[in-house]
N, CA and C atoms as an extended XYZ file, in Angstrom:
231
Properties=species:S:1:pos:R:3:atomname:S:1:resname:S:1:resid:I:1 pbc="F F F"
N       233.077       20.084       88.976 N   UNK     1
C       232.832       21.390       89.566 CA  UNK     1
C       233.280       22.479       88.591 C   UNK     1
N       232.637       23.587       88.697 N   UNK     2
C       232.964       24.690       87.792 CA  UNK     2
C       234.184       25.439       88.313 C   UNK     2
N       235.050       25.822       87.410 N   UNK     3
C       236.284       26.499       87.820 CA  UNK     3
C       236.039       27.949       88.194 C   UNK     3
N       234.974       28.570       87.677 N   UNK     4
C       234.732       29.977       87.969 CA  UNK     4
C       234.305       30.200       89.415 C   UNK     4
N       233.924       29.146       90.117 N   UNK     5
C       233.441       29.307       91.486 CA  UNK     5
C       234.583       29.465       92.485 C   UNK     5
N       235.789       29.053       92.143 N   UNK     6
C       236.867       29.061       93.132 CA  UNK     6
C       237.275       30.470       93.513 C   UNK     6
N       237.316       31.395       92.580 N   UNK     7
C       237.712       32.763       92.912 CA  UNK     7
C       236.674       33.468       93.760 C   UNK     7
N       235.424       33.176       93.548 N   UNK     8
C       234.363       33.868       94.276 CA  UNK     8
C       234.228       33.355       95.701 C   UNK     8
N       234.680       32.142       95.975 N   UNK     9
C       234.528       31.606       97.329 CA  UNK     9
C       235.434       32.325       98.316 C   UNK     9
N       236.471       32.988       97.855 N   UNK    10
C       237.367       33.688       98.784 CA  UNK    10
C       236.694       34.897       99.407 C   UNK    10
N       235.668       35.455       98.763 N   UNK    11
C       234.976       36.601       99.362 CA  UNK    11
C       233.725       36.153      100.125 C   UNK    11
N       233.576       34.856      100.312 N   UNK    12
C       232.487       34.348      101.126 CA  UNK    12
C       231.220       34.022      100.362 C   UNK    12
N       231.291       33.896       99.059 N   UNK    13
C       230.105       33.557       98.267 CA  UNK    13
C       230.295       32.176       97.677 C   UNK    13
N       229.369       31.282       97.932 N   UNK    14
C       229.498       29.906       97.471 CA  UNK    14
C       228.598       29.656       96.272 C   UNK    14
N       229.128       28.964       95.275 N   UNK    15
C       228.356       28.584       94.096 CA  UNK    15
C       227.917       27.123       94.172 C   UNK    15
N       227.841       26.571       95.345 N   UNK    16
C       227.471       25.173       95.508 CA  UNK    16
C       226.162       24.788       94.836 C   UNK    16
N       225.078       25.512       95.095 N   UNK    17
C       223.814       25.161       94.433 CA  UNK    17
C       223.888       25.280       92.912 C   UNK    17
N       224.640       26.251       92.419 N   UNK    18
C       224.762       26.411       90.972 CA  UNK    18
C       225.541       25.249       90.369 C   UNK    18
N       226.525       24.746       91.098 N   UNK    19
C       227.257       23.577       90.619 CA  UNK    19
C       226.338       22.368       90.528 C   UNK    19
N       225.502       22.191       91.545 N   UNK    20
C       224.570       21.067       91.534 CA  UNK    20
C       223.615       21.177       90.350 C   UNK    20
N       223.089       22.384       90.114 N   UNK    21
C       222.184       22.583       88.980 CA  UNK    21
C       222.897       22.321       87.662 C   UNK    21
N       224.141       22.748       87.581 N   UNK    22
C       224.896       22.538       86.347 CA  UNK    22
C       225.164       21.054       86.106 C   UNK    22
N       225.484       20.330       87.170 N   UNK    23
C       225.781       18.908       87.033 CA  UNK    23
C       224.546       18.105       86.643 C   UNK    23
N       223.388       18.470       87.166 N   UNK    24
C       222.175       17.690       86.948 CA  UNK    24
C       221.172       18.384       86.020 C   UNK    24
N       221.632       19.315       85.209 N   UNK    25
C       220.724       20.067       84.334 CA  UNK    25
C       220.005       19.148       83.357 C   UNK    25
N       220.695       18.171       82.785 N   UNK    26
C       220.059       17.269       81.820 CA  UNK    26
C       218.950       16.470       82.506 C   UNK    26
N       219.248       15.947       83.691 N   UNK    27
C       218.254       15.166       84.426 CA  UNK    27
C       217.056       16.026       84.820 C   UNK    27
N       217.320       17.254       85.254 N   UNK    28
C       216.236       18.153       85.650 CA  UNK    28
C       215.356       18.480       84.450 C   UNK    28
N       215.956       18.792       83.313 N   UNK    29
C       215.157       19.145       82.139 CA  UNK    29
C       214.367       17.945       81.628 C   UNK    29
N       214.970       16.751       81.639 N   UNK    30
C       214.232       15.559       81.208 CA  UNK    30
C       213.074       15.266       82.168 C   UNK    30
N       213.304       15.432       83.452 N   UNK    31
C       212.240       15.204       84.429 CA  UNK    31
C       211.091       16.185       84.226 C   UNK    31
N       211.421       17.433       83.946 N   UNK    32
C       210.374       18.430       83.696 CA  UNK    32
C       209.587       18.088       82.440 C   UNK    32
N       210.273       17.622       81.402 N   UNK    33
C       209.565       17.258       80.172 CA  UNK    33
C       208.653       16.061       80.398 C   UNK    33
N       209.136       15.065       81.118 N   UNK    34
C       208.314       13.885       81.397 CA  UNK    34
C       207.112       14.278       82.253 C   UNK    34
N       207.334       15.100       83.258 N   UNK    35
C       206.234       15.558       84.104 CA  UNK    35
C       205.209       16.344       83.287 C   UNK    35
N       205.690       17.175       82.364 N   UNK    36
C       204.784       17.926       81.491 CA  UNK    36
C       203.953       16.983       80.638 C   UNK    36
N       204.583       15.959       80.074 N   UNK    37
C       203.839       14.996       79.258 CA  UNK    37
C       202.790       14.248       80.079 C   UNK    37
N       203.145       13.888       81.308 N   UNK    38
C       202.196       13.189       82.172 CA  UNK    38
C       201.005       14.087       82.488 C   UNK    38
N       201.275       15.334       82.856 N   UNK    39
C       200.190       16.266       83.180 CA  UNK    39
C       199.313       16.515       81.956 C   UNK    39
N       199.939       16.672       80.780 N   UNK    40
C       199.159       16.879       79.553 CA  UNK    40
C       198.260       15.688       79.264 C   UNK    40
N       198.796       14.487       79.411 N   UNK    41
C       197.979       13.305       79.116 CA  UNK    41
C       196.849       13.143       80.131 C   UNK    41
N       197.083       13.491       81.382 N   UNK    42
C       196.015       13.423       82.383 CA  UNK    42
C       194.896       14.394       82.026 C   UNK    42
N       195.252       15.624       81.654 N   UNK    43
C       194.226       16.597       81.312 CA  UNK    43
C       193.511       16.241       80.016 C   UNK    43
N       194.223       15.677       79.050 N   UNK    44
C       193.558       15.250       77.811 CA  UNK    44
C       192.585       14.107       78.091 C   UNK    44
N       192.987       13.177       78.952 N   UNK    45
C       192.092       12.082       79.317 CA  UNK    45
C       190.864       12.613       80.041 C   UNK    45
N       191.078       13.540       80.959 N   UNK    46
C       189.959       14.149       81.673 CA  UNK    46
C       189.022       14.868       80.703 C   UNK    46
N       189.593       15.601       79.763 N   UNK    47
C       188.780       16.297       78.764 CA  UNK    47
C       187.965       15.303       77.939 C   UNK    47
N       188.584       14.201       77.545 N   UNK    48
C       187.902       13.182       76.748 CA  UNK    48
C       186.753       12.553       77.531 C   UNK    48
N       187.000       12.216       78.794 N   UNK    49
C       185.965       11.591       79.624 CA  UNK    49
C       184.800       12.553       79.830 C   UNK    49
N       185.106       13.814       80.104 N   UNK    50
C       184.033       14.788       80.296 CA  UNK    50
C       183.241       15.007       79.014 C   UNK    50
N       183.912       14.979       77.870 N   UNK    51
C       183.211       15.124       76.593 CA  UNK    51
C       182.300       13.922       76.351 C   UNK    51
N       182.769       12.719       76.660 N   UNK    52
C       181.920       11.537       76.511 CA  UNK    52
C       180.678       11.625       77.397 C   UNK    52
N       180.867       12.062       78.635 N   UNK    53
C       179.719       12.202       79.536 CA  UNK    53
C       178.732       13.238       79.009 C   UNK    53
N       179.259       14.350       78.503 N   UNK    54
C       178.395       15.399       77.970 CA  UNK    54
C       177.628       14.903       76.747 C   UNK    54
N       178.317       14.179       75.862 N   UNK    55
C       177.649       13.629       74.678 CA  UNK    55
C       176.558       12.640       75.081 C   UNK    55
N       176.854       11.818       76.081 N   UNK    56
C       175.862       10.848       76.553 CA  UNK    56
C       174.649       11.563       77.138 C   UNK    56
N       174.900       12.607       77.916 N   UNK    57
C       173.806       13.373       78.516 CA  UNK    57
C       172.954       14.035       77.433 C   UNK    57
N       173.608       14.601       76.415 N   UNK    58
C       172.860       15.235       75.321 CA  UNK    58
C       172.043       14.210       74.542 C   UNK    58
N       172.600       13.030       74.320 N   UNK    59
C       171.871       11.985       73.594 CA  UNK    59
C       170.654       11.528       74.395 C   UNK    59
N       170.816       11.384       75.709 N   UNK    60
C       169.683       10.990       76.548 CA  UNK    60
C       168.612       12.073       76.558 C   UNK    60
N       169.018       13.332       76.595 N   UNK    61
C       168.047       14.429       76.575 CA  UNK    61
C       167.306       14.462       75.245 C   UNK    61
N       168.012       14.230       74.145 N   UNK    62
C       167.362       14.204       72.832 CA  UNK    62
C       166.384       13.037       72.736 C   UNK    62
N       166.762       11.906       73.294 N   UNK    63
C       165.877       10.736       73.278 CA  UNK    63
C       164.613       10.996       74.102 C   UNK    63
N       164.775       11.612       75.272 N   UNK    64
C       163.610       11.955       76.095 CA  UNK    64
C       162.706       12.952       75.378 C   UNK    64
N       163.312       13.935       74.712 N   UNK    65
C       162.519       14.927       73.984 CA  UNK    65
C       161.761       14.273       72.834 C   UNK    65
N       162.403       13.341       72.150 N   UNK    66
C       161.730       12.654       71.044 CA  UNK    66
C       160.573       11.796       71.555 C   UNK    66
N       160.773       11.107       72.673 N   UNK    67
C       159.688       10.307       73.262 CA  UNK    67
C       158.522       11.201       73.678 C   UNK    67
N       158.850       12.330       74.289 N   UNK    68
C       157.808       13.270       74.701 CA  UNK    68
C       157.054       13.809       73.486 C   UNK    68
N       157.765       14.116       72.410 N   UNK    69
C       157.132       14.603       71.182 CA  UNK    69
C       156.200       13.546       70.599 C   UNK    69
N       156.659       12.297       70.554 N   UNK    70
C       155.818       11.216       70.022 CA  UNK    70
C       154.589       10.981       70.899 C   UNK    70
N       154.769       11.080       72.223 N   UNK    71
C       153.645       10.892       73.137 CA  UNK    71
C       152.599       11.980       72.924 C   UNK    71
N       153.051       13.215       72.805 N   UNK    72
C       152.107       14.314       72.577 CA  UNK    72
C       151.428       14.186       71.216 C   UNK    72
N       152.191       13.710       70.231 N   UNK    73
C       151.624       13.544       68.889 CA  UNK    73
C       150.520       12.483       68.901 C   UNK    73
N       150.752       11.383       69.618 N   UNK    74
C       149.728       10.328       69.689 CA  UNK    74
C       148.547       10.769       70.541 C   UNK    74
N       148.792       11.641       71.533 N   UNK    75
C       147.685       12.147       72.346 CA  UNK    75
C       146.748       13.018       71.524 C   UNK    75
N       147.267       13.746       70.558 N   UNK    76
C       146.457       14.625       69.718 CA  UNK    76
C       145.589       13.832       68.751 C   UNK    76
N       146.064       12.669       68.357 N   UNK    77
C       145.327       11.885       67.356 CA  UNK    77
C       144.209       11.120       67.922 C   UNK    77
């Protein structure tokens, strides 16, 4: 417990929550960092998956356009 809290408790102000935060500050900061890393990796994975889908869609559209171009070219001949 913090020693500075004892004088303030006589006027009716408690530092209980601040003591808890002080005692568990390392755990809280590590938990926040781990949570941040998890959220970052989830969003990076989501970004990667969406990019793959977009690339696949663009490749399919290009393939359809090429087939259509070849079909029209053979129709003209």
